[in-house]
N, C-alpha and C positions, 0 to 999 in steps of 0.2 A: 299284578299291579295295574295292568292296562284296563282290566274290567272295573277296578275301583275308580280309576281316573275317569273312565267313561261315565260311570254312575254319578260322580260328583260334578262332572262338567255339564250335566243336564239340569242341575239345580239352579232355578231362577226365582226371583221374587214374585210371589203370588199375591200376597196381601201385606199391608202395612198399617199399623195403628200407632198414632202419635199421642202421647200424653199431653193434656191441655196445660199442665203445669210442669216445669222442668224437674225431672227426677231421674235417678239411676234405676234401671231395672235389674235387680240383684239376683233373682231366682225365677225359674219357669218350670211348670209341670203341666202335663196334659192328662186328662181323665182317661181311664181305661174302660174297656167293655164295648158292647155293641151300641149302635145308634150314634146320634150326634155327640160330638166331643166338646169339652170345655177346656179352656186354657187359663191357668192361674199364674199371676205374676206378683211377686213381692217387690215393693218399691222403697227407695231410701227415704221417702216422706212418710213412712210408717203406714202406708196403705196397701191393701191387697186388692188387686183388680182381677175380675173374672171375665173372660172374653169367649165369644162363640169361636169354636175351633176352626171353622171354615171361613168365616167372613172377618174375623177379628173385631167384630162389633162388641162394644162394652156391654156386658149384661148386668154386672153388679160390682159394687165397691164396698169394702170394709175398711173403715178408718176411724180415727179419733181415740185409739187405744194407746196407753202409755207404753214406752219401751221401743227398742229397735227390733225389727223382724229378722229372723235367721232362717228363712226358707219357707217353701210351700210344698205340700205333697197331697195328691189325691189318693184315696183308698184304692186298693186293688180290686176289691169285690163289689164295690158300690161307687159308681162313677160320679155320684152327686155329693159325696162326702169329701171334704177338704180339711187338711190340717195345716196349722201354722204355729211356729214356735217364736217366743218373744223373750227379750231380756228382762221382762217383769217377772220371770219365774213361772210362766205358764205355757202350756201348749193348748191351743184352742181348736175345736172341731166345728166346722161350718157345714150347713146343708145349703148348697148353692141353688137349690130349687126354691128355697124360702125367700120371701121378700123381707124377712126380719134381718136386721143388721147385728143381732146378738148371736153369739156362738151357741150351738145346741149342747155342747159339753165343754167343760173346762178341766184340764189336767194340771193340778197344782204340784209344784216341786217342793223341796224342803226350803225353810225360810231364807237361806242365804243364796239360793240358786239363781244364776243368771244364765239362761239358755242361749247358746250361740250355734247349735247344730241339732239336728234331729232326723228321725226316719221312722217309718211304719213297716212292720214285717210283711212278707208277701202274702200271708193269710189274714192280715189285718187284726191279728190277735194281740200283738205286743207293740207298744209305742215306746220309743227310746230317745232320750235327749242328752246332749253333752253340755257341760257348763264351762263358763269362764272360771279361772282360778280366783278364789276369794280367800285371802290369808294363805294358809297352806293346803287348802282343800280344793279338789276338782273331782267332779262326779259324772258318771254315766247313769242316768235315772231311768227306771222302767215303770210302765203302767200297763194294766189290763185295758185294752182298747175296745173290748166288745161292747155292743149296745150304744154306739155313739149317737144314734138318732132316737133313742127311746124316750127321752124327756128333755124339755127345754131347760137350759142353764143349770143342768146337773153338774156336780163336781166330783173328781176322783183324786185320791191321794196315791202316792207311789207304792208299787209292789216291793221295791227295794232299789239298791244302787251299787255300782262298783266304784271304788275310791282309791285303789292301790296301784293301778296299772299305768296311769299317766300322772305326771307331776306338773302339768301346765294346761293351758286352755285346750279344750277338746273341740277343735274347729270343724271336724267332719264325722258323721255317723252314716253308715250305709249297710242295710241288711242285704243278705244274699238274695238274688232274684228268685230262687226256687226252694231254698232250704231255710225255713223261718227261724231255725235255731241258731243260725250263723249271722254274726254281725261284725263289721270291721270299723275301727275308730282311728282317727288321725288327730294329731295334736301339735301345738307349737313346740313341744319337747322333742319333736323329730320322729316320734315313734308311730308306727302303724300296727295296731293290735287286732288280732282276729280272735273272737270269742265264740264258744258254744254255750249259749245261755241255758241249755237243758241241764248243765252240770249244777251241782249243789252249791258251789261257792266260787268266788272270783278267781282264786288261784287255780282251781281245776278247770275253770271255763276258758282260761287263756291258752289258746292253741298255739299261737305264734306271735312273736314280736319281731318286727322288721324295722330297721333304722334308716330313715331317709337322710340323716345328717342335716336336716333343716326343718323349718316350720311348715307344716303340711297345710295346703290350701284346697286340695281336692283329692277324693279317693273314689275307687270304683272296683267292680269285679269284671273279669274277662276270662277268655279261654273256654275250651270245651267243658261243659258242666260247671262253668264259672268257678274253676279251681285256681284262678290267678287273681291277684290283687295288684293295683297300681296306685300311684299318687303323683300329684304335682305339688311343688313347694312355692312358698312366697318369693323365693329368689329365682323362680322359673326353672327349677330342677324337675327331673322326671325319674321315677323309680318303678320297677316292675318285677314282681316276684311270683314264683310258681309253687303253690302249696302242695302240689303232687310230690315234690321232692323232699318233704319234711321227714319222711321215713327212709330216705335213701342217702347215699353218699354224694349225690350230685348237688351242685350249688343251687340254692333257692333263687338267687338273683338272676333274672333274665337280662335286665338292662338297668344301668344307673348313669344318668346324665346330670352332673351337678348344676349346669346352666345351659339350657337348650338354646339360648340366644347365641352361644358361641359355636354351636356345632350344626345347627339346622340351616341348610342352604336354601335360600329363596332367590327369586328372580331379581337380581341387581339390588337387593336390600337385605336387611336382617330382621329377624323376628323380634318383636318388642316384649311379648308376654305369652304365657300359656293360659288357656281358659278352662280346659277340662278334657274329658275323653268319653267315648262311647264304644261299645262292642257290637260289631256286626256278626251276629250269630250264624247267618246263612253261609258266610264265607270265612268264618273263624278269623276275624281280623279286628284288632284293637286300633281305633282311630283317635289320634290326639288332635285337639283343636288349639290353635294359637292365633295371634293377631298382631296388628300394628295399631298405633295410636290414631292413624288416619281412618280406621274402621274396617280395613280389609281383614278377612278371615282366611286362615290357612288350615287345610286339612292334611294331617300327616299320618302316614302308615307306619306302624311300629313293628320292629323286628329285633332280634337279638343283636343285630349289627348297628341299629340306630333308628332315627326317625327320618322318613323320606316324604317329600312333598308329593301329594296326589290330587290336590284340588285347591282352588282359590275362589272365594266368593267376594266379588267387588261390587261397589255401587250401592250397597245397602245402608251401612252405617257411616257416620261422619265422626265418630269418637270411639273410644275403647269399648269393646264388647264385654259385658260382665256375666251374661247368663245364656243358656241354650237348653234345648230339649230335642233329642232325636226321636222321631216317631217310627218305630220299627214296622208298623202296619203298612205305611204307604211311602216309606223312605223320604219323608219330609223333615225339615229342620226349622225349629223356632229359635230366634236369637233376640236378645235384648241388650241395650247398651246405655252408656252414659249420655247419649244423645236423646234419651227418652223414647226411642223408636222400638217397637216390637215388630219383627219381620217374620213372615212365613215363607220359607223357601220350598218349592216343589219342583219335581222333575218336569222340564218342558213348559213351565208356567210363563205367562206373560202378564206383567204388572201394568195396571192402568196408570196413566200419567198423573202423578201427584204434584207436578210442578218441581221446581228446583229443590233438591234435598237440602235441608237446613239443619244445623246443629243446635241442640238445646243444652249442650254440655254446661254443667254448673259445678261449683265446688261441692263436693259430696257432703251430704248431711249425715253420712255414716262414717264414723272414724274406723278405718280399716288398719288395724295394727299389723305391722310386718316385723315380727321379732324372729330373728334367725338364731337357732341354737346349733352350735357345732360340737355337741357332746356325743360321746359314744357310749352305748349301753350294752350290757350282756343280752344275748338273744337266746330265746328258748328254742329257736329253730334248729340249732346245731349244737 
């Protein structure tokens, strides 16, 4: 724990970018690969902004498209290819090198689809998006993602979809970091499902169903060989499961905290909300991020005994932090908030004086539904 505390204590603000117009920064991703990096941010004003990864200078902006954005992801094998999903029933592919503001490829869903989550497999072959529930239907939709930069404004239709494993909005989709056939989904129905998409049908593909007892807000992979999954919920709960135990008699649940605000001890205060998590592979440690409405960020070490405070980032944001991205290459952290600030935290950095930090917090232009489900479902895990 002391090593982790020391690592996080060295994080200081290196760069800061402030949006000219008030907006929430809802999702962040950083490009992979060698050379200079780019940072993509999705905003509540329906814009996607691309920044230089070192200076946070604005390089490009995509805006003027209908619908609400539900995330941004860079391709794993091509650092200049960027994906974004939208409630208009499309996933768009952008070439950030191009001066064109039009997507190089469009992935269309089925007519009723409203996409609210998505991800791209680690080999960039399969694109997957989750939908909002429309009528009685909710889908996980798949596309062949190959050849994204072959032709301008080309369009692709789905390979197929799963429709039976969730019965409410699919709020989160996350592919396994190294196994492109594995994907985990989370929903407002409280379920976290793990699929092997190499199987012939949805029933056979469903490896595990875990129940968080609440509406899922964030999911991720962790553990050695990434054989664990975890989630946060809209009522600030945390769940953590070990898929290695599926074929044993040992319990699959490593930790279940219904409300982290009630159990996480801070310095003379209480946690207001959970943001998400990231896995430190070098030291085999899952880190949970939480925050306070004032803008302070808390880094929590996870264990089967609970969540313990190992770091605090102060003085950066002046409102709720909505998004983050941990860079495993240089142990830096990007954060974005309701104050319209994008911050780059680096070990031992010194921020230039930007003057007094001001908040640009506004009423969100994105309606974030928080529906909590206290249902219990049968599990395939045991």
